N, C-alpha and C positions, 0 to 999 in steps of 0.2 A: 451736648450740642446746645448751643445758645440760640435763642430766637433773635433774629435781626429785625430791626424796625423797617417797615416799608420805606422805600426811597421814592422821591417824587420822579416823575418822568423827566428825562434829560433832553433838553432841546435848546439850542442856542438861538434865541429869538433875535438877538442883535445880528448875528451872522446871517440869519435868514432875511432880515430886513436889508442888510447890506447887499446880499446877493440879488434880492428882488430889485433893488434900486439899480444895480449894475446891469442887470438883464434889461430893464426898461430903457436905460440910457443906450445900451448897445443896439437894442431893437430900433430905437428912434433914429440912430445913426444909419442903420441899414435901410430903414424906410426912406430916409432922406436920400441915400445913395440910389435906391431904386427909382425914386421920383426924378432925381437929377439925370439919371441915365435915360429915362423915358422922354423927358423934356428935351435933352440934348440930342437924342436920336431924331426926334420929330423936327427940331430946329435945323439940324445940320443936314439931314438926309431927306427931309420932306415926307409927305404922305401921298401916295399915288392918287388918292381920292380928292383931297383938299388942295394939294399943291403939286400937280403932275410934273412941272418943269424940273425942279431939283431932283426928282426921282430919276429922270432920264439922263442926268449928267453922269451917273454911274450905274451901269446895267451889266448884265451878264452873269457868268458863273461865279466870279469873285464876289459880286454883290449878293448873289443868292447864298453863297457860303457864309458871308458876313452876317446876313440876316438870320440864317439858321443858328449860327453861333450866338448871336445876340439874343435870340429868343430862348435858347437853352440856358444861357447865363442868367437871364431874367427869371426863368422858371426855377433855377437853382437858388437864386436870391429869395424868391417868394417862398420856396420850400424852407429855407433857413428861417425866415420870419415865422412860419408856421411852427417850426421846432421851438423857437424862442417862446412863442405863445403857450405851447404845451408845457414846457418847463416851468413857465411862470404860473400856470394854473396848478400844476402839481405842487409847486412850492407853496402857493397860497393854501392849498388843501392840507398839506402836511403841517403848516403853521397853525391852521385852524384846528386840526386834530390834536396837535400838541397842546394848544391853549385849552381846549375842552378837557383833555386828560389832566392837565395841571389843575384846572378848577375842580374837577371831580376828586382828585387826590386831596386837595386842600379841604374840600367839604368833608371827605371821609375822615381826615385827620381831626377836624374840629368836632365831629360827631363821636369819635372814639374816646 
């Protein structure tokens, strides 16, 4: 049985950086979408407190259904943004752990 030399930790830092960048870009697009939806909703349908007249142009069960659907869609979008944040944090933590492991391996190799 032959002894094998220890191998450095394997981690693709380039892929991690690319993924992090892509996640940040997608998150920014989703944030823009959420903001545009909120702005458009307020502009097109009004707010019963600040602009009561437009609000009364469309009332009733269909408006209530629309508002409920709109709120649920926004909640889903915000939840998706939270998921992206969680993935981004985990990726950063994994990259940091891999970098520390690589540095420790390099130090051990130099000392042996």
